[in-house]
N, C-alpha and C positions, 0 to 999 in steps of 0.2 A: 506495500503499500503506499509505502513511503518512496519507495524507487518511481511508482507511478505517479506520484502527487510531486515529485523530484523535476520530474522529466518533460510533465505538463507546462505548455509554454504559451501561455492563451494571449492575444497582443489585446483583447479588450481589457482596460485597466479595472473594471467592473468585475469581471472573471477570475484576471489576475489576483484583486484583493481577497474574492472567495475562497482561490485555490491556496493563499498565504495564509487565512483563516484555519483551511482545513488542517493544515501541515501544521501549523502550532497545536492544533486542539490534537491531532495526532500522536503525538509527542511526550503528548501530557498524562501522567498516571492517574485513572478516575478516586486512586485515594488521594490526592494531591491537596485537595482541600484540607482534610481532620490533619493532615502532615503538615501543610505550611502555619496552620492554626495553631497546631500545637509548639511548632519551634519557636515561631512567634511572639507567644503570650507564655510559655516556660520555657526557655532557653536552656535553664537550668538542670531539669527535669529529663535524663534521657531513659527510654525504656531499657526494662535487660533482657536479655536474649529469650527468645520464645521461649514461652513456660506450658504451652497446652499436653496436656497428661500428667503434667506434675501434681502430686498430693499437696493439698494445705490445711492450715489447722491451726486451735488455740496454742497447738502442741510444739507449732515453731516459735513461741512466745510475741514479743511486745518488741515491734520497730517505731520509734517516735511515736509512744505514745499508742499505736493501733496493735491491734490481735485481731487474724480473723474469725469472722464471727459463727461461725462452725466448721467440722470438719468436711472435704469435698475434693473432687478431681477437677479443674481447671481444663474445659474443654473448648474455650475461647479466651485468647489473651490479646490485649486494649491492642486495636491495630490489626485483628485477627477478623475474619470471616465470621457470621454468626452462625450457629447451629440452629437456631430458630430464623421465623420470618419478623424476628422484631424490626430488623433494618435490612435493609436492600443489601443482594450479593455486591452492587457494585461501590458499596459503602464501607468503611472500616468501624469496626464497632467503638464506641469509647466507653468502654469499660472493657468487664471479666465475669466472663460466665460459668459457673461449678455446677457439679451434678453432685448431687446431695443425697443424704436420705429421707424420704418422702415425712414428712410430719416434724423433721429434727427442730429444737432450740434454734432461732438465731438469733447473737446477740448483738449489742450494740457495737464491740470490738471498739468500740473509745469513747471516753469522755464526750458527751454532747447534750443537744438540748430538740428536743423532737418538734419538726417543725410542724406548721399548720398544711392541712391537707392541701395542694393544688386547687384552684377555682377551674381547670382544666387537665385533671391528671393524664396521663399517657394510659389507654385503652390498654399499648400493646405492654404495660409492666404488667399491668395486671393487679389484684392487691400489692401496696408498696408503703414502703417507708421512710423520710428524708430527714435526717440528721443536720443538724447543724453543729461544724466544728469551728469554736471562735469566729472570728469576725468575717473567714477568706474561704472554708472548707463545707463542703455540703455530698454527705455520704447516704447514696440513696441503695435502699436492698429494695431486687423488685419477683415478682412471679412468687409472689407468699401465698401462702393455704389460708392464713388471718395473721391478723396481729394480734397482739395482747391486748387483753380485757381492760389491763391496769394502765393504758397508755395514755396521758394527756397532753393537748398540744401545749405548746411551753415550757413540757416537763424537764427535768434535767435529769441524765442518764447516768448512771456509770458502765462505763466499760462490760461490764459482764452481767449487764440488765437486759434481759428476754425482752425483743421487743417483736416477735413473731413466729409464726412455724414456718416451713418450709413447703412449698408447693409445686403447682405447674399452672396459674392463673395465668391469666394473659395470653398473648399469642408464643407461646413455647410449644414444644414435644417432650415428654419427659417417657422412660424405660419402665415396664414394670417395677413399682418399691420404690421408683426415685422420682428425684425432684428435681427442679433445675433453681438456682440460686443467681441473681442477674446482680454485681456490684458494679458500683459507677460513682466516682467520686469529680468534683469539678471544687476547682481553685477559682475565686469572681466571677462563674459561670462559664469556663471553660473546660473540661473534659483534662482529665491528667490521667496518666496509669494508675490505677491502685495499686499496682507492685513498686511503687515510690514510697507509698505511707505503707500498706500492709507489709509484713513478712515475705519475706521474695524466699522461696523454696531452694533458689539456689541453681548452679548448673546441672550439678550433679543428682536433681530430685529424684526423691521417689516413685517411681510407676509400674502400673500394674502391667 
């Protein structure tokens, strides 16, 4: 395709402009939007190597005040393709997806404040909770089966506070007996890789 566009030399200025545009677009990555956004808004946060298939959980300890909300296996990492239809297959997902046990307790994972339910929640996330960490960070957990009945908007939560149970709500697919947890972190409204906050399982992670 690139060779064809490069060899095509129309004389009409309008057509020539169109060909130049097509050539430039063919060189652009379909994932350039999120890559550019990440590099411009978070230049100091570099995503670690791919961790798909790694097992994570509270047993990995605490990193910068964060621990994983439950144990599970990473099925889609930040910047990877979502195994569900949460996002278009031509876009990279701005979070991490875990395969977890159905009904498992989901904890806050960090000292935070429960945010009010958005006026227009994302239906693809199903039942979800948003936690505010300081003035800049927001952590979202999606695809929950239910929220903890004790939650109150504006409530201060300890890192080990239960915020819900793992499920398969929203736009996702789960295997028999398993559930999905979507983890998204944003700094000042822009997505950042959760693995720059939660403990990284490491290059030689435990895989099944």
